[in-house]
C-alpha positions in Angstrom: 27.5 87.8 -98.2 30.1 85.5 -99.7 28.3 84.4 -102.9 27.3 87.7 -104.6 27.2 87.0 -108.3 25.7 83.6 -108.8 23.4 82.0 -111.4 21.3 78.8 -111.0 23.4 76.0 -112.4 21.3 72.8 -112.4 18.8 70.8 -110.5 19.2 67.1 -109.5 16.1 65.1 -108.7 15.9 61.8 -106.9 13.4 59.7 -108.9 11.6 56.3 -108.4 12.0 55.3 -112.1 14.8 56.6 -114.2 13.1 55.3 -117.4 9.8 57.1 -116.7 11.5 60.3 -115.6 13.8 60.3 -118.6 10.8 60.0 -120.9 8.9 62.8 -119.1 11.7 65.3 -119.2 12.6 64.5 -122.8 9.1 64.4 -124.2 7.5 67.2 -122.1 10.4 69.6 -121.5 12.4 68.8 -124.7 15.7 68.0 -122.8 18.2 65.8 -124.5 20.4 63.2 -122.8 24.0 64.4 -122.5 25.4 61.6 -120.4 24.5 58.5 -118.3 26.3 57.0 -115.3 25.0 53.4 -115.0 27.1 52.9 -111.8 25.3 55.7 -109.9 22.0 55.2 -111.9 22.0 58.8 -113.1 20.9 60.5 -116.3 22.1 64.0 -117.3 19.8 66.1 -119.4 20.6 69.3 -121.2 19.1 72.0 -123.5 22.6 72.2 -125.2 24.6 75.0 -123.6 25.6 73.1 -120.4 26.6 69.6 -119.7 23.4 69.2 -117.8 20.5 71.4 -116.7 18.6 68.6 -115.0 20.0 65.4 -113.6 17.9 62.4 -112.5 19.2 60.0 -109.8 17.3 56.7 -109.4 16.7 55.4 -105.9 16.6 51.7 -105.1 13.1 50.2 -105.7 10.7 50.9 -102.8 13.2 53.1 -101.0 11.8 55.5 -98.5 15.2 57.0 -97.6 18.7 56.2 -98.8 21.8 57.4 -96.9 23.4 60.3 -98.8 20.7 60.4 -101.4 17.5 61.2 -99.4 14.1 60.2 -100.8 12.3 60.8 -104.0 12.4 64.6 -104.2 14.9 67.4 -104.9 18.4 66.1 -104.4 20.2 69.5 -104.6 20.3 72.7 -106.4 23.5 74.4 -107.7 24.5 78.0 -107.9 27.4 78.8 -110.3 30.0 81.4 -109.4 32.7 82.8 -111.6 35.8 81.9 -109.5 37.3 78.9 -107.7 38.3 81.4 -105.0 34.6 81.9 -104.0 34.4 78.1 -103.2 37.7 77.9 -101.4 36.9 81.0 -99.3 33.5 79.7 -98.4 34.9 76.4 -96.9 36.4 78.0 -93.7 33.2 80.1 -93.2 31.0 77.0 -93.3 33.3 75.2 -90.9 33.4 78.1 -88.5 29.6 78.4 -88.5 29.2 74.6 -88.1 27.2 74.3 -91.3 27.2 70.6 -92.4 29.5 70.1 -95.4 28.3 67.2 -97.6 31.3 67.2 -100.0 34.2 69.4 -101.2 35.8 71.6 -101.9 36.6 69.2 -104.8 36.8 69.1 -108.6 33.9 67.0 -110.0 34.6 64.3 -112.5 31.3 64.8 -114.4 31.6 68.4 -115.4 35.1 69.3 -114.3 33.8 72.1 -112.0 35.3 73.0 -108.6 32.5 72.5 -106.1 31.4 72.5 -102.5 28.0 71.1 -101.2 26.5 71.8 -97.8 23.1 71.6 -96.0 20.7 74.5 -95.3 18.9 74.7 -92.0 16.1 72.4 -93.3 18.5 69.8 -94.6 18.3 70.8 -98.3 21.6 70.3 -100.2 23.1 73.4 -101.7 26.0 73.2 -104.2 28.2 76.1 -105.1 30.3 75.4 -108.3 32.6 77.4 -110.5 31.5 77.7 -114.1 33.2 80.7 -115.8 31.4 79.9 -119.1 28.0 80.7 -117.4 29.2 84.3 -117.1 30.3 84.9 -120.7 26.7 85.5 -121.8 25.4 87.3 -118.7 22.5 89.6 -119.9 20.9 89.9 -116.5 19.9 93.4 -115.3 22.4 94.7 -112.7 
């Protein structure tokens, strides 16, 4: 087991309408907008401790499937780890097991985290990213 001590980082959702989804997550869940990327049609929402807890990615109008983005549904989920070494050591294992790598290892512009993304057997995108701050307040039972 390569990722032993992870915590859920964030969820990214493909959405049909960024405006409607922003309104829903702000008014119902109380999230606040932390950033927008108009080029990629993304909105990042946060409860305040992280850059984003939920991100919304708008698909083109009427899209059933968009290469690299999927369809209106979960885009990916992220597990945070406490070291870049976990990510760098995971890469050769994924290659050896012929697990499809979507991106990385790379340092992300948005949050500055080192990250790698790959597909599970059902095609769900999984991201592993380093976020040492997430582990400073770890009160989970061991």
